[in-house]
C-alpha positions in Angstrom: 178.2 276.4 -0.3 178.1 272.6 0.2 176.9 272.6 3.8 173.3 271.9 3.0 174.1 268.8 1.0 174.9 267.7 -2.5 171.4 268.3 -4.0 171.2 271.9 -2.7 174.8 272.6 -3.8 174.1 271.3 -7.3 171.0 273.4 -7.6 173.1 276.5 -7.0 175.1 275.6 -10.1 172.3 274.6 -12.5 170.8 277.4 -14.6 167.2 276.1 -14.7 164.5 275.5 -12.2 160.7 275.1 -12.4 160.4 278.9 -11.8 162.0 279.4 -15.3 159.4 280.2 -17.9 157.9 277.1 -19.4 160.2 274.7 -17.6 158.7 271.8 -15.7 159.6 268.5 -14.1 163.1 269.4 -13.1 164.6 266.4 -11.3 168.0 266.0 -9.7 169.0 262.5 -8.5 170.7 263.3 -5.1 173.9 261.4 -4.4 176.0 261.6 -1.3 179.6 262.8 -1.7 182.1 260.1 -2.5 184.4 259.3 0.4 188.1 259.9 -0.1 189.0 256.2 0.3 186.7 255.5 -2.7 188.7 257.9 -4.8 192.0 256.5 -3.6 190.8 252.9 -4.3 189.8 253.9 -7.8 193.2 255.4 -8.5 195.0 252.3 -7.2 192.8 249.9 -9.0 193.1 251.7 -12.4 196.8 252.9 -11.9 195.6 256.4 -12.8 195.7 259.7 -10.9 192.5 261.7 -11.1 192.7 265.4 -11.9 192.0 267.6 -8.9 188.8 269.1 -10.4 187.5 265.6 -10.9 188.3 264.6 -7.3 186.7 267.8 -6.0 183.6 267.1 -8.0 183.2 263.6 -6.5 183.9 264.9 -3.0 180.9 267.2 -3.6 178.6 264.6 -5.1 179.2 261.0 -6.3 178.0 261.7 -9.8 174.6 263.2 -10.7 171.7 262.9 -13.1 169.4 265.9 -13.9 166.5 266.0 -16.3 164.1 268.7 -17.3 161.1 269.2 -19.6 159.1 272.1 -21.0 155.3 272.6 -21.2 154.0 273.3 -24.7 150.3 273.8 -24.8 149.0 270.7 -23.0 152.1 268.6 -23.8 155.1 268.0 -21.6 158.3 267.6 -23.8 161.4 266.1 -22.2 164.4 268.2 -23.2 167.4 268.2 -20.9 169.4 265.2 -19.7 172.6 265.9 -17.8 174.7 263.1 -16.2 178.1 262.4 -14.8 178.8 258.8 -13.8 179.6 257.9 -10.2 183.1 257.0 -9.2 182.2 253.3 -9.3 180.8 253.7 -12.8 183.8 255.7 -14.1 184.8 252.5 -15.9 187.5 251.9 -18.5 186.3 251.5 -22.1 187.1 248.1 -23.6 186.0 245.8 -26.3 183.1 244.4 -24.4 181.8 247.8 -23.5 181.7 248.9 -27.1 180.6 245.8 -29.0 178.4 242.8 -28.1 178.1 241.3 -31.6 180.1 238.2 -32.5 182.9 238.7 -35.1 182.8 242.4 -34.5 186.0 244.3 -35.3 188.3 244.9 -32.5 188.8 248.5 -31.3 192.4 248.3 -32.6 191.0 247.6 -36.1 189.4 251.0 -36.0 192.7 252.8 -35.5 193.7 255.2 -38.3 197.4 255.8 -38.0 197.1 258.4 -40.8 195.4 260.7 -38.4 197.9 263.0 -36.8 197.7 265.9 -34.5 197.8 269.4 -36.0 197.6 272.9 -34.9 193.9 273.0 -34.8 193.2 269.5 -33.3 195.2 267.5 -30.7 196.1 263.9 -31.3 193.1 261.7 -31.1 192.8 259.1 -28.4 193.8 255.5 -29.2 191.8 252.4 -28.4 195.0 250.4 -27.6 197.4 250.8 -24.6 198.6 254.2 -25.8 195.6 255.8 -24.2 193.4 255.0 -21.2 189.7 255.8 -21.6 187.0 256.2 -18.9 183.3 256.9 -19.5 182.1 260.1 -17.8 178.8 260.4 -19.5 176.8 257.9 -21.5 175.1 260.8 -23.4 171.7 259.1 -23.2 172.8 256.6 -25.9 174.1 259.2 -28.3 177.8 258.5 -27.7 180.1 258.7 -24.8 182.0 261.6 -23.1 185.3 260.2 -21.9 188.1 261.2 -19.6 191.1 260.4 -21.7 194.6 259.8 -20.4 196.8 260.4 -23.4 200.0 258.6 -22.4 198.8 255.2 -21.1 199.5 253.7 -17.7 200.7 254.7 -15.2 198.5 257.6 -16.0 199.1 261.1 -14.6 196.4 263.8 -14.0 198.3 266.3 -16.2 197.9 264.1 -19.2 194.1 264.2 -19.3 191.6 265.7 -21.7 187.8 265.3 -22.3 186.7 263.8 -25.6 183.4 262.8 -27.2 183.2 259.4 -28.8 180.3 259.4 -31.3 178.2 256.4 -32.2 180.3 255.7 -35.2 183.3 255.5 -32.8 185.0 258.7 -34.1 186.7 260.9 -31.6 186.0 264.7 -31.2 187.9 266.9 -28.8 185.8 268.8 -26.2 188.0 270.4 -23.5 191.3 270.3 -21.7 189.8 269.9 -18.3 186.7 268.5 -16.5 185.7 271.9 -15.2 185.6 273.3 -18.7 183.5 270.3 -19.8 181.1 270.8 -17.0 180.7 274.4 -18.0 179.9 273.2 -21.6 177.3 270.8 -20.1 175.6 273.6 -18.2 175.8 276.0 -21.2 174.0 273.4 -23.5 171.5 272.5 -20.8 171.9 268.8 -21.5 169.9 269.2 -24.7 169.8 266.2 -27.0 173.0 265.5 -29.0 174.6 268.8 -27.9 178.1 267.1 -28.1 177.6 266.8 -31.8 177.9 270.6 -32.1 181.7 269.8 -31.7 181.7 267.4 -34.7 182.1 268.1 -38.4 178.5 267.0 -39.0 176.7 268.8 -36.2 173.5 267.9 -34.4 170.6 266.3 -36.2 167.6 268.3 -37.7 165.3 266.7 -35.1 167.6 268.0 -32.2 167.7 271.4 -33.7 163.9 271.6 -33.4 164.2 271.0 -29.7 167.0 273.6 -29.4 164.5 276.1 -30.9 161.9 275.2 -28.4 164.4 275.7 -25.6 165.5 279.0 -26.9 161.9 280.3 -27.0 161.5 279.5 -23.3 164.8 280.8 -21.9 166.6 283.2 -24.2 168.4 285.1 -21.4 170.2 281.9 -20.3 172.4 281.9 -23.3 173.6 285.4 -22.5 174.3 284.9 -18.8 175.6 281.3 -18.4 177.9 279.6 -17.5 179.6 281.4 -14.6 183.1 282.6 -15.5 184.9 281.2 -12.4 187.2 278.2 -12.9 186.7 277.3 -9.2 183.4 275.4 -9.4 184.6 272.6 -7.2 186.3 274.6 -4.3 185.0 273.0 -1.1 
């Protein structure tokens, strides 16, 4: 599948193209596959072992960025924005990456020890050394999707989950694996604020309007995607 290059390979996985009704300006930023030594270097530098599905993704393409719009009358409306950071930008979250204001609270100040795991929700990540957090997707400024190592360093691949950190710095569980997260990303077409569908407060009314526009143009997508296979990254 990947012989024709990363861009062609990614297009086989994405559900939309400019041949889709009403869809226009579909762009994919082509990135060459990461080299194996880059992955090994990242693991050594961060003292963390990447899950196999994350490794296989980076061996296919070193991150990606896809956007798409719809044509409504004479207007072009940007809708979808999908991104996964490159291996070099898969950086650990820290105080400076979250706050730039003087006298801002530390991330540890935001810990709520009263929050415990329950049957419906796993234990939330911690901003201190109990968890290790890496930014997968900056969510176009609406939060951060993070690869979370639940047991600190040295961090093992089996101890990872994917969580959404909203703009108020509250955590929301998304998936157990990167592959499952990627499937969610495709399912929601990178629509604005889609990660907020997994929060208690949901997406904003403004974003719901855009969802309605998307559904008008491509109703069949929601019945046929994503693909059921777990082996998206088999090379």
